GUBAPA-746177 format. One record per residue (C-alpha): residue number from 1; residue in one letter; x, y, z. Coordinates in steps of 0.1 Angstrom, whole numbers. Example, Ala and Ser with C-alpha at 12.3 -4.5 7.8 and 13.67 -1.06 7.14 Angstrom:
2
(1 "a" (123 -45 78))
(2 "s" (137 -11 71))
This chain:
485
(1 "m" (938 661 1198))
(2 "v" (933 652 1235))
(3 "l" (897 640 1228))
(4 "l" (909 621 1198))
(5 "s" (939 605 1214))
(6 "k" (924 570 1211))
(7 "k" (920 574 1173))
(8 "q" (957 571 1165))
(9 "g" (955 577 1127))
(10 "l" (934 608 1130))
(11 "s" (956 620 1158))
(12 "l" (987 617 1136))
(13 "l" (969 636 1108))
(14 "l" (960 664 1131))
(15 "r" (995 667 1144))
(16 "a" (1008 669 1109))
(17 "v" (982 696 1100))
(18 "f" (991 715 1132))
(19 "f" (1029 716 1126))
(20 "t" (1024 725 1089))
(21 "a" (1001 753 1099))
(22 "l" (1026 765 1125))
(23 "a" (1054 765 1099))
(24 "v" (1032 785 1075))
(25 "y" (1023 809 1102))
(26 "l" (1060 815 1112))
(27 "v" (1070 820 1076))
(28 "s" (1042 845 1070))
(29 "v" (1051 866 1100))
(30 "v" (1088 867 1090))
(31 "l" (1081 876 1054))
(32 "h" (1053 901 1061))
(33 "a" (1064 937 1056))
(34 "g" (1066 957 1088))
(35 "a" (1086 965 1119))
(36 "w" (1104 936 1137))
(37 "s" (1093 950 1170))
(38 "a" (1056 943 1161))
(39 "k" (1065 909 1147))
(40 "w" (1083 898 1180))
(41 "s" (1053 911 1200))
(42 "l" (1029 890 1179))
(43 "l" (1051 859 1180))
(44 "f" (1056 861 1218))
(45 "r" (1018 864 1223))
(46 "d" (1008 836 1200))
(47 "l" (1035 811 1211))
(48 "a" (1026 818 1247))
(49 "i" (990 809 1239))
(50 "m" (1001 778 1221))
(51 "a" (1020 767 1252))
(52 "v" (992 773 1277))
(53 "a" (962 763 1257))
(54 "p" (969 725 1256))
(55 "s" (971 723 1293))
(56 "l" (939 742 1298))
(57 "l" (921 722 1272))
(58 "s" (932 689 1287))
(59 "i" (916 700 1320))
(60 "l" (883 705 1301))
(61 "r" (885 672 1281))
(62 "n" (855 658 1300))
(63 "r" (834 689 1293))
(64 "s" (832 688 1255))
(65 "w" (808 717 1251))
(66 "l" (832 740 1271))
(67 "f" (862 726 1252))
(68 "f" (848 734 1218))
(69 "a" (835 768 1229))
(70 "m" (870 778 1241))
(71 "l" (886 763 1210))
(72 "g" (863 783 1187))
(73 "a" (869 815 1207))
(74 "g" (906 810 1204))
(75 "i" (904 805 1166))
(76 "l" (883 837 1162))
(77 "s" (907 856 1184))
(78 "m" (937 845 1163))
(79 "i" (919 855 1130))
(80 "f" (909 889 1142))
(81 "g" (942 894 1160))
(82 "w" (961 887 1128))
(83 "n" (939 911 1108))
(84 "r" (946 939 1133))
(85 "f" (983 930 1133))
(86 "s" (984 930 1095))
(87 "q" (967 964 1094))
(88 "k" (992 977 1119))
(89 "l" (1021 964 1099))
(90 "t" (1007 978 1067))
(91 "a" (1002 1012 1083))
(92 "s" (1038 1011 1095))
(93 "v" (1053 1005 1060))
(94 "p" (1063 1036 1040))
(95 "e" (1051 1040 1005))
(96 "g" (1087 1042 992))
(97 "e" (1082 1077 978))
(98 "w" (1108 1094 998))
(99 "e" (1100 1131 993))
(100 "l" (1127 1148 1014))
(101 "l" (1164 1145 1022))
(102 "l" (1171 1155 1058))
(103 "e" (1205 1162 1073))
(104 "l" (1208 1158 1111))
(105 "k" (1235 1177 1130))
(106 "e" (1265 1157 1140))
(107 "g" (1257 1136 1170))
(108 "s" (1219 1142 1168))
(109 "e" (1194 1113 1168))
(110 "l" (1161 1108 1151))
(111 "d" (1143 1106 1185))
(112 "r" (1147 1144 1188))
(113 "l" (1122 1146 1159))
(114 "n" (1095 1125 1177))
(115 "e" (1070 1152 1180))
(116 "l" (1071 1160 1143))
(117 "t" (1072 1123 1134))
(118 "k" (1040 1116 1153))
(119 "q" (1022 1148 1141))
(120 "y" (1027 1140 1104))
(121 "g" (1031 1102 1105))
(122 "l" (1066 1104 1090))
(123 "h" (1090 1075 1082))
(124 "y" (1128 1077 1080))
(125 "e" (1155 1056 1063))
(126 "r" (1192 1061 1064))
(127 "a" (1201 1076 1030))
(128 "f" (1238 1070 1024))
(129 "f" (1265 1046 1035))
(130 "p" (1299 1061 1024))
(131 "g" (1328 1038 1026))
(132 "k" (1349 1065 1043))
(133 "p" (1324 1083 1066))
(134 "s" (1352 1103 1082))
(135 "n" (1355 1122 1048))
(136 "t" (1320 1134 1048))
(137 "d" (1287 1143 1065))
(138 "l" (1267 1122 1041))
(139 "d" (1262 1095 1068))
(140 "d" (1240 1121 1086))
(141 "f" (1214 1122 1058))
(142 "y" (1180 1105 1061))
(143 "l" (1153 1099 1035))
(144 "v" (1119 1112 1048))
(145 "e" (1086 1096 1037))
(146 "i" (1055 1118 1040))
(147 "p" (1021 1100 1040))
(148 "q" (1001 1106 1009))
(149 "a" (974 1124 1029))
(150 "k" (1000 1149 1042))
(151 "e" (1020 1155 1010))
(152 "d" (1002 1189 1005))
(153 "q" (1019 1200 1038))
(154 "m" (1054 1193 1025))
(155 "a" (1064 1230 1028))
(156 "a" (1052 1232 1064))
(157 "i" (1070 1200 1073))
(158 "s" (1102 1213 1058))
(159 "a" (1099 1245 1077))
(160 "a" (1093 1226 1109))
(161 "f" (1124 1205 1103))
(162 "l" (1145 1236 1098))
(163 "k" (1133 1250 1131))
(164 "n" (1143 1219 1150))
(165 "a" (1177 1222 1167))
(166 "a" (1187 1186 1156))
(167 "v" (1184 1194 1119))
(168 "d" (1211 1210 1097))
(169 "d" (1193 1210 1064))
(170 "v" (1163 1196 1045))
(171 "e" (1157 1196 1007))
(172 "k" (1135 1178 982))
(173 "n" (1145 1144 969))
(174 "d" (1141 1157 933))
(175 "l" (1133 1136 903))
(176 "v" (1162 1131 879))
(177 "q" (1160 1117 844))
(178 "v" (1175 1116 809))
(179 "a" (1159 1133 780))
(180 "p" (1140 1111 756))
(181 "i" (1164 1098 729))
(182 "t" (1154 1097 692))
(183 "e" (1174 1078 667))
(184 "l" (1188 1099 638))
(185 "p" (1203 1089 605))
(186 "a" (1241 1086 608))
(187 "r" (1258 1117 594))
(188 "k" (1287 1109 570))
(189 "n" (1317 1131 572))
(190 "p" (1347 1128 549))
(191 "g" (1370 1137 577))
(192 "k" (1408 1135 581))
(193 "e" (1432 1107 583))
(194 "y" (1433 1096 619))
(195 "g" (1457 1066 616))
(196 "i" (1432 1042 631))
(197 "n" (1410 1015 615))
(198 "d" (1375 1019 631))
(199 "p" (1350 1019 603))
(200 "g" (1324 1040 622))
(201 "i" (1348 1069 624))
(202 "q" (1333 1083 592))
(203 "y" (1302 1092 612))
(204 "l" (1321 1110 640))
(205 "w" (1318 1145 626))
(206 "g" (1329 1160 659))
(207 "f" (1364 1145 656))
(208 "d" (1372 1170 628))
(209 "q" (1361 1200 648))
(210 "m" (1379 1188 679))
(211 "n" (1410 1180 658))
(212 "v" (1413 1145 672))
(213 "a" (1438 1137 645))
(214 "g" (1462 1160 664))
(215 "l" (1455 1140 696))
(216 "y" (1464 1107 679))
(217 "s" (1495 1122 664))
(218 "l" (1505 1134 699))
(219 "y" (1501 1098 712))
(220 "r" (1525 1086 685))
(221 "e" (1551 1114 689))
(222 "t" (1553 1120 726))
(223 "k" (1577 1102 748))
(224 "a" (1554 1107 778))
(225 "k" (1538 1075 790))
(226 "p" (1506 1070 810))
(227 "v" (1512 1062 847))
(228 "k" (1477 1049 855))
(229 "k" (1448 1032 838))
(230 "p" (1420 1055 848))
(231 "l" (1385 1043 856))
(232 "i" (1355 1062 842))
(233 "a" (1322 1055 859))
(234 "i" (1290 1060 838))
(235 "l" (1261 1067 862))
(236 "d" (1231 1060 840))
(237 "t" (1206 1034 828))
(238 "g" (1232 1006 829))
(239 "v" (1258 996 802))
(240 "d" (1259 966 779))
(241 "g" (1293 955 790))
(242 "t" (1294 927 764))
(243 "h" (1292 951 735))
(244 "e" (1319 944 709))
(245 "d" (1334 979 710))
(246 "l" (1333 982 748))
(247 "k" (1342 948 764))
(248 "a" (1379 952 761))
(249 "n" (1378 984 781))
(250 "f" (1348 974 803))
(251 "r" (1352 965 840))
(252 "s" (1322 950 857))
(253 "t" (1317 961 893))
(254 "n" (1282 947 898))
(255 "g" (1265 923 874))
(256 "k" (1231 940 877))
(257 "y" (1245 972 862))
(258 "n" (1257 955 830))
(259 "k" (1224 955 812))
(260 "d" (1208 985 795))
(261 "k" (1172 984 783))
(262 "v" (1171 1021 775))
(263 "g" (1203 1022 755))
(264 "h" (1213 1056 770))
(265 "g" (1241 1044 793))
(266 "t" (1257 1022 766))
(267 "h" (1256 1051 741))
(268 "c" (1274 1073 767))
(269 "a" (1300 1046 775))
(270 "g" (1309 1043 738))
(271 "i" (1315 1080 735))
(272 "a" (1337 1081 766))
(273 "a" (1356 1048 762))
(274 "s" (1349 1027 731))
(275 "v" (1380 1007 720))
(276 "s" (1398 1026 693))
(277 "n" (1418 1010 665))
(278 "n" (1402 975 668))
(279 "s" (1386 974 633))
(280 "l" (1352 976 650))
(281 "g" (1326 1003 654))
(282 "i" (1337 1037 665))
(283 "a" (1367 1053 684))
(284 "s" (1371 1074 715))
(285 "f" (1399 1097 727))
(286 "s" (1416 1066 742))
(287 "p" (1443 1054 717))
(288 "g" (1435 1017 721))
(289 "a" (1424 988 744))
(290 "g" (1439 989 779))
(291 "f" (1445 1026 781))
(292 "l" (1416 1032 804))
(293 "t" (1386 1013 818))
(294 "v" (1349 1021 820))
(295 "t" (1323 1008 844))
(296 "s" (1286 1011 849))
(297 "i" (1267 1022 880))
(298 "k" (1229 1020 873))
(299 "v" (1212 1049 890))
(300 "l" (1183 1053 866))
(301 "n" (1155 1028 860))
(302 "d" (1145 1011 828))
(303 "y" (1125 1042 819))
(304 "g" (1154 1066 823))
(305 "a" (1142 1081 856))
(306 "g" (1156 1082 892))
(307 "t" (1159 1104 923))
(308 "q" (1184 1127 938))
(309 "a" (1191 1102 966))
(310 "g" (1197 1074 940))
(311 "i" (1222 1096 921))
(312 "i" (1241 1104 952))
(313 "k" (1243 1068 963))
(314 "g" (1258 1061 928))
(315 "m" (1283 1089 933))
(316 "i" (1294 1075 966))
(317 "e" (1296 1040 951))
(318 "a" (1318 1053 923))
(319 "a" (1341 1072 946))
(320 "d" (1344 1041 969))
(321 "l" (1354 1020 938))
(322 "g" (1382 1044 931))
(323 "a" (1367 1060 900))
(324 "d" (1389 1088 885))
(325 "v" (1360 1103 865))
(326 "i" (1322 1102 873))
(327 "s" (1302 1109 842))
(328 "m" (1265 1118 847))
(329 "s" (1244 1125 816))
(330 "l" (1213 1133 836))
(331 "g" (1195 1160 856))
(332 "g" (1163 1176 867))
(333 "r" (1148 1209 876))
(334 "s" (1151 1218 913))
(335 "d" (1132 1243 934))
(336 "d" (1159 1243 961))
(337 "s" (1181 1273 962))
(338 "k" (1211 1252 971))
(339 "q" (1222 1216 966))
(340 "n" (1237 1207 999))
(341 "a" (1235 1169 995))
(342 "y" (1248 1170 959))
(343 "q" (1276 1193 970))
(344 "k" (1287 1170 998))
(345 "a" (1286 1141 974))
(346 "v" (1308 1160 949))
(347 "e" (1332 1168 978))
(348 "y" (1333 1132 989))
(349 "a" (1341 1121 953))
(350 "n" (1368 1148 950))
(351 "k" (1385 1136 982))
(352 "a" (1385 1101 967))
(353 "g" (1403 1114 936))
(354 "a" (1373 1116 912))
(355 "i" (1363 1145 889))
(356 "v" (1326 1149 883))
(357 "v" (1313 1157 848))
(358 "v" (1276 1165 844))
(359 "a" (1252 1173 815))
(360 "a" (1239 1209 813))
(361 "g" (1205 1197 804))
(362 "n" (1182 1198 773))
(363 "d" (1156 1224 782))
(364 "g" (1170 1252 760))
(365 "a" (1170 1274 791))
(366 "y" (1196 1278 818))
(367 "a" (1216 1251 835))
(368 "r" (1217 1271 867))
(369 "n" (1182 1257 874))
(370 "i" (1192 1221 867))
(371 "s" (1207 1197 893))
(372 "p" (1233 1184 896))
(373 "a" (1247 1207 868))
(374 "n" (1243 1237 891))
(375 "t" (1262 1220 919))
(376 "p" (1295 1237 929))
(377 "g" (1325 1215 920))
(378 "v" (1312 1198 889))
(379 "i" (1322 1205 853))
(380 "a" (1290 1211 834))
(381 "v" (1288 1203 796))
(382 "s" (1267 1221 770))
(383 "a" (1261 1208 735))
(384 "i" (1271 1224 702))
(385 "d" (1260 1215 666))
(386 "t" (1280 1209 635))
(387 "l" (1284 1247 629))
(388 "l" (1297 1253 664))
(389 "h" (1265 1270 675))
(390 "r" (1248 1261 708))
(391 "a" (1224 1232 700))
(392 "n" (1189 1246 702))
(393 "f" (1180 1221 730))
(394 "s" (1211 1227 751))
(395 "n" (1208 1248 782))
(396 "r" (1229 1279 785))
(397 "i" (1258 1278 810))
(398 "a" (1255 1314 822))
(399 "g" (1259 1315 860))
(400 "l" (1279 1283 863))
(401 "t" (1314 1284 876))
(402 "m" (1329 1256 854))
(403 "a" (1314 1247 821))
(404 "v" (1327 1236 786))
(405 "a" (1311 1226 753))
(406 "a" (1314 1194 733))
(407 "p" (1296 1179 702))
(408 "g" (1260 1169 711))
(409 "v" (1241 1167 678))
(410 "n" (1238 1135 657))
(411 "i" (1263 1117 678))
(412 "y" (1270 1081 666))
(413 "s" (1279 1056 693))
(414 "t" (1273 1021 708))
(415 "v" (1239 1008 718))
(416 "p" (1231 973 733))
(417 "g" (1233 942 711))
(418 "n" (1265 952 692))
(419 "k" (1247 980 674))
(420 "y" (1253 1016 668))
(421 "k" (1230 1046 666))
(422 "s" (1230 1084 665))
(423 "f" (1213 1105 692))
(424 "n" (1212 1142 702))
(425 "g" (1217 1157 737))
(426 "t" (1239 1172 763))
(427 "s" (1239 1136 774))
(428 "m" (1261 1128 744))
(429 "a" (1284 1159 749))
(430 "t" (1291 1150 785))
(431 "p" (1310 1117 780))
(432 "y" (1332 1134 754))
(433 "v" (1345 1156 783))
(434 "a" (1346 1126 807))
(435 "g" (1367 1107 782))
(436 "l" (1391 1135 778))
(437 "v" (1394 1140 816))
(438 "g" (1402 1102 818))
(439 "v" (1430 1106 792))
(440 "m" (1444 1135 812))
(441 "k" (1443 1116 845))
(442 "a" (1462 1087 828))
(443 "y" (1492 1110 827))
(444 "k" (1486 1129 859))
(445 "p" (1463 1111 882))
(446 "a" (1464 1137 910))
(447 "l" (1447 1164 888))
(448 "t" (1420 1184 906))
(449 "t" (1388 1195 890))
(450 "q" (1399 1231 890))
(451 "e" (1432 1222 873))
(452 "v" (1414 1202 846))
(453 "f" (1389 1230 839))
(454 "d" (1417 1256 837))
(455 "i" (1434 1235 810))
(456 "l" (1401 1229 791))
(457 "k" (1393 1266 792))
(458 "k" (1428 1277 781))
(459 "t" (1430 1253 752))
(460 "g" (1393 1253 741))
(461 "i" (1382 1274 712))
(462 "p" (1352 1298 712))
(463 "t" (1319 1288 697))
(464 "h" (1296 1314 681))
(465 "t" (1280 1321 715))
(466 "p" (1308 1314 740))
(467 "e" (1288 1330 769))
(468 "e" (1261 1304 763))
(469 "t" (1283 1273 758))
(470 "g" (1317 1278 774))
(471 "p" (1349 1269 754))
(472 "f" (1347 1241 729))
(473 "i" (1371 1213 740))
(474 "q" (1403 1205 719))
(475 "p" (1417 1172 732))
(476 "g" (1451 1174 715))
(477 "k" (1458 1209 727))
(478 "a" (1446 1200 762))
(479 "l" (1470 1170 765))
(480 "a" (1499 1190 751))
(481 "e" (1492 1217 776))
(482 "l" (1491 1191 804))
(483 "l" (1524 1175 793))
(484 "g" (1541 1209 787))
(485 "i" (1547 1202 750))
């Protein structure tokens, strides 16, 4: 622009082009993925060049050949410099496939892992942000990303972490998912007289076996009144909070959780907390609108899959929201002998007043190999069929400390778009138990997990294989036992 200063129009055009290019450059640096330390380094270098170059070029304005030679060199330097910087940034960005969960010892810092980090090219990200960090060690957990080329060395990396004095524990960030759901024809059941007007109750075969008529009679006859409106958090694929049979009981805590492309979360929410006696759809153990509330925390993607870290984040979020019950119809196989992160999340939820209810899983094997069903402190739920046999897909509960059974075959409930469908699964059995725990906490909010399980065990009835299923829940008897009736 110095050489063209006498050509005013062209000079103005070049100035406009320069400042436009500068703006595009700054935006590209800011939006480029990568570490800010690298970005600041690049900005400092290039802005310094921009400041010095005009003065240098003005000195050379009478030597045009040298001027254009230096200008060309500068442009080439910028191009190749940006390419190297871009490669550096790209190399510094993790793939987002966080393979491990690492727990640092209290007071330790990541820089004590520098040698391992450099050796394997590891990346870290803080895993959890509990609202009450004084109640837990979950704020000491980090996600660990292993470069794809080193993933076959995961066992060696884990062993190296455990030998490091700064590390308390390390475990795999396991995949968690819901079982595929298949629509079934709704099963009609003559049933009993329940004293409520929901038309879909004719399809709720489990209400007869659980004697829900006795529960509704108890509501009408007892003088005991609920002292709290409990909150049930459904950790799943999202929930259609606008559904006609849910919206009067639904509480939105985050708008992005209120859609459900899979349908799984909405189905579970209906089992736990559909609005009874509203002349619409189905009924739940709740006697009517306003008795309890249900909310959605989306921890699984639109294909029904997620990770252990994502589930734990959801548990923390539910606890921080003040949930009374956390219902998780999900799980996955785990190679880890213990579930340290899950256990700390359950303990955090318990301290916040929440009881955690989890599906036993649909492998037809043993729930002790499925997380988080095998986590100490949760109530695991198996599924039974219409004849009170363990459903052929339901995992056995042998080896678990606290487990009960609920209906899990041909379960009719809500799905997105004001519709209703029938599905199978321990996923369907779990919200029955979560809904019952919610009813119990409406009368006695301070109930602990152990107290709830003791009541469910005492009042439940045996299935044909009780050692495989646990006791089959009886809601009316459980509430009567709680109230001392």
